[in-house]
C-alpha positions as a printed Julia matrix, in Angstrom:
191×3 Matrix{Float64}:
  66.68  148.48  150.94
  69.63  149.7   148.95
  73.19  148.7   149.65
  75.24  151.63  150.89
  79.03  151.72  150.79
  80.69  152.62  154.09
  82.34  156.02  154.28
  86.09  155.53  153.79
  86.97  158.67  155.82
  85.15  157.35  158.93
  87.02  154.0   158.94
  89.81  153.15  161.3
  93.35  152.75  160.08
  93.11  148.98  160.31
  89.87  148.9   158.29
  91.38  151.19  155.64
  94.36  148.82  155.26
  92.03  145.79  155.0
  89.9   147.55  152.34
  93.04  148.58  150.4
  94.44  145.03  150.53
  91.05  143.63  149.43
  90.89  146.12  146.54
  94.42  145.17  145.46
  93.57  141.44  145.56
  90.39  142.12  143.57
  92.39  144.1   140.96
  94.96  141.27  140.73
  92.23  138.65  140.19
  90.56  140.82  137.52
  93.96  141.46  135.87
  94.73  137.73  135.97
  91.39  136.8   134.34
  91.38  139.6   131.77
  95.07  139.9   130.85
  97.4   137.29  132.33
  95.41  134.06  131.65
  94.69  134.85  127.97
  98.32  135.87  127.48
  99.61  132.62  129.08
  97.16  130.53  126.99
  98.29  132.33  123.83
 101.92  131.73  124.79
 101.29  127.97  125.29
  99.51  127.77  121.95
 102.35  129.64  120.27
 104.98  127.32  121.79
 103.03  124.28  120.55
 102.79  125.73  117.02
 106.51  126.58  117.06
 107.36  123.01  118.14
 105.21  121.57  115.31
 106.78  123.92  112.75
 110.27  123.01  113.98
 109.48  119.3   113.55
 108.13  119.95  110.03
 111.2   122.01  109.19
 113.49  119.27  110.54
 111.77  116.73  108.28
 112.08  119.01  105.28
 115.73  119.71  106.09
 116.33  115.95  106.19
 114.76  115.62  102.73
 116.8   118.53  101.44
 119.99  117.03  102.84
 119.18  113.76  101.04
 118.1   115.48   97.83
 121.39  114.79   96.07
 121.3   111.07   96.82
 117.61  110.93   95.87
 118.4   112.41   92.44
 121.28  109.96   92.0
 119.0   107.04   92.92
 116.31  108.38   90.61
 118.76  108.39   87.68
 119.93  104.9    88.63
 116.4   103.44   88.64
 115.07  105.48   85.73
 115.84  102.61   83.34
 113.32  100.42   85.17
 110.46  102.89   84.73
 108.45  102.58   81.52
 105.73  104.47   79.79
 102.57  102.5    80.42
 102.52   99.93   77.58
  99.54   97.62   77.14
  99.57   94.28   78.94
  99.86   92.38   75.64
 102.95   94.35   74.63
 104.57   93.84   78.05
 103.84   90.09   78.06
 105.19   89.77   74.5
 108.34   91.64   75.53
 108.72   89.41   78.59
 108.28   86.24   76.47
 110.84   87.48   73.98
 113.34   88.15   76.76
 112.82   84.69   78.32
 113.21   83.01   74.9
 116.41   84.99   74.31
 117.86   84.03   77.71
 116.91   80.38   77.14
 118.61   80.43   73.72
 121.77   81.97   75.26
 121.92   79.22   77.88
 120.79   76.46   75.45
 117.77   75.56   77.56
 114.96   73.97   75.58
 111.61   75.6    76.32
 108.82   73.04   76.1
 105.9    75.28   77.01
 105.48   78.85   78.27
 102.2    79.93   79.86
 101.34   83.47   80.9
 100.03   83.81   84.46
  97.59   86.36   85.83
  98.78   89.95   85.79
  98.84   91.63   89.17
  99.43   95.26   89.87
  98.9    98.43   91.74
  98.72  102.09   91.0
 102.41  102.45   90.06
 103.37   98.94   88.91
 102.32   95.83   87.02
 103.64   92.33   87.68
 103.61   89.87   84.77
 104.11   86.17   85.41
 105.14   83.2    83.27
 105.23   79.48   83.89
 108.11   78.02   81.88
 108.43   74.25   81.24
 111.96   73.32   80.19
 114.48   70.57   79.39
 118.2    71.11   79.95
 121.4    69.82   81.47
 122.47   71.06   84.89
 125.1    73.54   83.56
 122.59   74.92   81.03
 119.94   75.3    83.75
 122.49   77.02   86.03
 123.4    79.48   83.28
 119.69   80.13   82.57
 119.0    80.88   86.25
 122.06   83.14   86.39
 120.91   85.06   83.29
 117.41   85.48   84.75
 118.8    86.71   88.04
 121.28   89.14   86.48
 118.85   90.5    83.86
 118.39   94.27   83.74
 114.64   93.65   83.92
 113.18   93.28   87.38
 112.72   89.49   87.16
 112.19   87.26   90.19
 112.0    83.49   90.35
 109.03   82.52   92.48
 109.18   78.76   92.21
 111.42   76.17   90.61
 110.43   72.5    90.45
 112.7    70.1    88.6
 113.9    66.55   88.42
 115.5    64.11   86.05
 113.62   63.54   82.79
 114.15   59.77   83.08
 115.85   57.72   85.73
 119.57   57.61   84.99
 119.32   60.52   82.54
 121.41   63.67   82.84
 118.63   65.8    81.36
 116.6    67.9    83.76
 112.89   68.48   83.27
 111.16   71.16   85.25
 108.91   74.16   85.69
 109.94   77.68   86.7
 107.47   80.37   87.74
 108.94   83.8    87.12
 107.61   87.31   87.45
 108.66   90.6    85.93
 107.94   93.88   87.67
 107.2    96.87   85.44
 107.22  100.28   87.11
 104.98  102.91   85.51
 105.97  106.55   85.2
 102.37  107.58   85.97
  99.71  105.94   88.11
  97.43  103.5    86.31
  94.04  104.89   85.41
  91.25  102.91   87.01
  88.06  102.61   84.98
  84.78  103.01   86.86
  82.55  100.14   85.8
């Protein structure tokens, strides 16, 4: 049995209005599913992309606004960045600098031992353990010279005491480190 559509001309006025309203609702649902929903989804997606691009642009604008100060800072810190010298050359340079500072402050170096070298991709950290004898003013000057050195030197530990009871001579050990920034990342060897 085949489905047969009712004859529109034989319907009452009320039935014709109901069929017309039903057809309009059906057309609206089809239009919503085929046109309006995809358009609204596309609009939401577009708004999200615009928001993400605006955030990215804001970050880039912040960098651009700071570009001048970044270049100034780069020039300021350029003196701390070295071409990657070998560890032996860096340790020798560090030893020479410590001996020079000790001579300037008249601190007597008893023994200087290199410590393990630590580092990362863009830096190396060289350490020394320095055994010394000095008076308090000499030691103070030595510490001041270490701290105000143009090299990136930090004092990690300082142990000291009198050489002998009643003596004015200090005997002690200082652990110091020097940070060397590389202009290129260190090359890791695959072993």
